[in-house]
N, C-alpha and C positions, 0 to 999 in steps of 0.2 A: 250318329255315333260312328258308323263305318267310315264316313268321309273324314271325320276327325282322326280316326286311327290311320287311314291311308295317308293323310297329310303328315301325321306324326312320323310314320314309317319312312316316308319319302324324305322328310327333313333329316331324320336320323341317318338314313343311308348316305345322303350328300355329306353330312358332317363326318361320318366315318371314313368316306372316301377322301375327303379333304385332309383329315388327320393322318390317314395312311400315307398320302403323297408327301405331306409336310414332314412327317417322321422319316419317310424313306429318303427324301432329299437331305434332311439334316444328318441322318446316319451316313448317307453317301459322302457328304462333304467331310464329315468327321473321319470316316475311313480313308478318304482321299488324303487328308492331312497326315494321317499315320503312315499310309503307304508311301507317300512322297518322302517323308523323313527316313523311312527304312530303305528305300531303293534309289531315290534321286538326289537327296539333299547334299550328298558328298560332292557331287560334281556340278549341280545346278542350283540356282537361286530362283525364286518365283518373281523377283524383280528383274530389271535389265542389267544387273551386275554380273560380270563374267567371272566364273570360278574356273574349274578345270574345263567345263563346257560353257556354252553361251547362256545368258540369262533367258528365262522363259516367259517374261512379260510380253504379252501380245503374240505368243508363238502360234496360237490358233488362227490369227489373222494373217500371219506371214506365210503359212503353208500354201504351196502351189502344187496341188496333188495331181494335176493332169486329168486323167480319165477317172480316177478314184474320187470319192467324197473326202472331205477333210478328216472326218472321224475315222474312216477306213484307212486312210493313209497313215494317220498318227498311230493307229493300232498296229499296223504292219511295221512301222518304224520302231516303235517301242519294243514290240515282241522280238523282232529279229531284223535289225537295221542292215546287217551284213547281207542277208538274203535279198532285201529290197535294193541295196546298192548293186549287187551282182545281176539283178534283173534288168538293169539298164535304166531305172527310173531317173529322170533328168534332175528332179529337185533333190532326191536323195544323194546323188553324186555331187551336186552343187554344194550341199552342206558338208559332205565328206571331204571335199577338196578345200573348202574354206577353213576347216578346222585341222589343217595339216595332215589330212588322211589318217586321223586317229578315230577308229571305229568306237562307237558307244557300246557299253555292255549289253549283252542280249538278255532279255527278260521274258523268256518263253513260259516261265512259271506263273506270270501274271495272267489272270483271266480277263475276259472282255469287261465284266463289271468292275474289276479292279482298275483297269485302265480308264474306264469312264469316270470312276471316282477321282482318280488322280487329275484328269483333265478338268473336272468340275472345280477341284481345289485350285488348279493353276489359273483358271478363268476368274475365280473369286478368292484371291489370296487374302489373308488377314491384314487389317490395316497396320501399316508400319508404326512402331512406337517412336515417340519423340526421342531423339538422341542428341544431346548437346555436345557430343564429342566432335572434335575436328582434328585433322592431322596437323601437328605443329610444324610450322615452316621454319627455315633456317634463320630468317630475319625477324621472326616474331618475338616480342618480348613478353615475359610472363609478369603479370601483376602480382606482386607479393603483398601479403597481408601485413599491414603495419601494426606492430604491437605497441600498445600504450604503456603507461607507467613511467616511473621516475628511475633514473639510473641509480643503482645501489651505492655508487661512489658518492653521489651528491647527498644521499641519505646519511651516509657515514660521516661526511664532513659537517653536515648540519647538526648531527647528534653531538659531535665533538665540540662545536661552537656553543651549543646550548648547555652542555655539561660544564664547559669552562665558565660561562656566565653565571651558572648556578653556584659553582664553587667560589667564584669571586664574591658573589652576593652574600653567601653564607659566611665566608671569611670576614667580610666587613661587619656583618651583624654580630658574629662572635666577638670580634675585637671591641666593638662598641659596648656590648653587654659586660665583657670582662672589665673594661675601664670604669663602667658605671658601678660595678660591684666593688672595685678597688677604692673608688671615691667614697662610697658609703662606709667602707671599713677603715677609711683613713690611710689607705696604702697608696703607694706611687702608681701612676698610670703606666701601662705597658707602652714601650716606645713603638711607634708606627714603622714596621719593617716591611721590606718587599717579600713577595712570595718565594723568590729564590733563596733568600736568606733564611726564611722560615723552614724551607725544605732541608737546607744544610744543617740547621739546628736539630731537626727531627732525626735525620740520618745519624748525626753524631751521638744522639742519645739512645739509639736502638741498633747498635752495631751488630749484635748477635743475630737479630732478626733479619737485618739486611744481608749478612753473610749467608744465612740459610737460603734466602730468596735468590741471591746471586748464583749459588750452587745449583738450585733447581732450574733456573733459567739456562745455565750452561749445559746441564744434562739434557734438558728439553731441546736445546739448539742442536746438540750433537745427534740426538735421536732423529730430529727432522732432517738433518744432513744425511744420515744413514739411509733413511727411507727414500730421500730424493735420489741417492745413488742407485738404489734398487730399481727405480723407475726409468733408468737410462737404457731401456731396451734389454735389460738383463733379468728383471723380475716380472713375473706374470701376476698381476693383481686381480684375483678372482672377485673381490668385492666390487671393483669398478666394472668388471666384465659380466657379472652375474645378470642374467636376464637381458643381455644386450640384444636388441632387435631394431636396427636402424630402418628408417623409411627408405625403401628402394626407389629408383627412378621410374620403375613400372610396378604397379600394384599387382604383384604375382602371388597368388594364393596356393601354397602347397597343400592346404586342406582340400581345395577343389581338385587340383591336378593329381596329387599322389593319393589322396584319401577317397574322394567321391568317384573320380574317374579311374582310379587304380592304375595310374601310369607308374611303371617301375622307376626307381631312382636312377638305375643304370641307363635308362633311355636318354635322359638329359645329361647326366654326369657320366658320360660314356667311357671315360678313361680311368674310372675308379678301380677297375679290375686289371688294368695294365700298367698303371703308373703310380708314383708316390702321391700324385695330386689327383683330386676328384674332378677338377676342372670346372670352369664356368661354361655353361652351354652357349654355343654360338647362336646368333640370331637365325641362322639357317635351320637349326633344330626347332625353334619356335615356329618357323614358317612351314615346316612339314605339316602341321595341323592347322595353323591359323591362316593359311592361304585360303582355306575353305571356311573355317570357323571365324566369323568376323564380328561376332557379338557375344559377350559373356553374360552370366546371370545377374551380376551385381553392377558392374560399370558399363555394361552394354559394349559399345565400340570404342569408348574413350581410351582405355589402356591398350587395347589391341592396335589402335591407331598409332601408338608410340612404337610398336614393333614394326609397323609398316614404314614409319619415318626412319627407323634405324636401318632397315634392309633396303630402302629405296623402292619399295613395292607400291604400285598404283592399283588399289583395289577395283577401280572402275574398268581399267583396261586389262587387268590381270597380268601386267608385265612389270619388270624391274626397271623403270625408266627414270626414277627420281634419284637424287644424290643420297649416298649412304651416310649415316651418322651412328658411330658406335655407342652402345649402351654402357654407361659407367656404373656397373653394379658395385655395391658396397659389401666388402667381405665381412662376414659375421664371426667366424671361428678363426682366431689368430693365435699362433704359437710363436714363442721367441725365436729369433733368427738362429740361435745356436742349437736348436732342437731339430732332430731329424725324425720325421714320421712318414711311414709308407702306407698309403691306403691299400694298395694291392696285397701287401703282406698280411694285413689284418682282414680284408674282405675275402680274398681267395684262399690263402693258406690258413689263416686263423678262423675262417668261417664265421666272422663276426657280422652281426646285423648293423645297419646304419644307425639304428636307434640306440645302440650301446653308447655311442659318443654324442650323437646329435639329438637324442630325445625322440619322442613320437612325433616326427615331422608331419605325419599324415593328419594330425589334429591341429597343426599350426597354420594360421592364416599368414602371419609374418614370421619367418624363421627367427628363433631366438636361441641364445646359448643356454643350455640346460645343465651341462656338466662343467666343472671347474677346469678340466684339462691341465691341471698342475702336475708337477712331477710326482707328488705324493699320491694323487688320484690315480695316475698311470701305474705306479708301483703297486698300489693296493689291488688294482685290477689284475696285474700280472701274478700276484700272489694267490688270487682267488680263482682265476679262470683256468680251467683244465685245457690242455693242448688237444686240439681236434685231430687225433692221430688215426683213429679207426677209418679205414677206407680212404686215407689221404696219402696219395703217392709221394707228396713232398716229405713226409715223415716216415716212409717205409723202413729205411735203414735204422734210424734211431729208435723207432718203435720196437723193432725186432730186438735190438740190443737191450733196451730197457726191460722188455718182457723177460728176457733171459736173466738179467741182473736181479730183478725182483720176483723171480719165479716162486710161486707159493705164497706170496704176500699180497693178499687181495684188497687190503685197505689202503694201498699206496695210490695217491692221486698225483698225476703228472701235470702240475700246474706250470705256467709259462716261466716262472722264476727258476724252475728246476732245469730248464734248458738254456739258461743264460739270459733270461728276461730281466735281470737286475744289473747286468754289466753296464757300466757307464758308457763304454764305447759303442753300445748298441744305438744310443740316441745322441751321443755327444762326441762323435769321432771327428 
């Protein structure tokens, strides 16, 4: 009985020790991944790919610590590389010189167990996920999906031919039946006339109906001509523009960038507070982040590779050595050429949010047009929107004058139309 208990206790002890070490290693690796992402991932990749700093694949084997052990040297380098460089360490100075004498950030807040966890993670990185993306080359052709189906023009012509054959057959049957009836009744048979002659006879017998039809066609033609004139860059057709969301050359998600990552609109559209135009971001703005962020949550590296192709960036070397190709973005919100609109006036002076005109872009994967942006829509907004005068230096003088003019009248609302917001020359000078 005692031997069995001793055997059981010894077995349990070994099991507990094994589970402890297994759990400790798993927790250490997990903490290492988290610590790496928090402190290192901005500048380094666990692969051999160069970001701001060199890739860390095989870094443990590359270290030449001299008198120190590899672990001790790496601990000293990560905690305070500047101190190690100043100490005259040969390998530390070699790395410092190879990276353009750019010192790494000091991480003295990391404990030795933290650094051990990071090193375990670097030695055992997660398996790379398969990525079918490739950087498009200048000479590569894109295979376009061929769409099946029949051309609508052929369908229309076929329908006209079939209708003509049916009309001819029915006309022949009607003529035969009419003559059979005439013979039975002892009447003369109807002469065999052509289709054109029959149409002339019908028109001659229904002149009033033909006259009404001609008038309707004439008015319909004039209305179509009038609508066509409006479409000559003068009229903004909301029905055709409503919900317009074209497929962009790069699948850029505003929901991800402005919504989940909370990047301010002004970071990318940086002229919105200074110019009449919001401006399309240059590829350099994209590269501020995507030089380090090389894979996205949905398309992985496929769409980011298009940014690299546009900027001429080589992600392997970390240098701009490839030819540049401009990104041909498609404009979504379009105003007629004779309309003047100033973004800075509305955003800075008017204190308007982007969503007022563009909708809740933070929830849009592909940006689409939500507001009609017609003259009637703008006028209605000017009649309802109060002028942001309080604490706005732009309106100090007019605010003082209006307060004096309407002194004692507390129900007066100073909307945009009351300060010239409905004058034609404001938008059409």
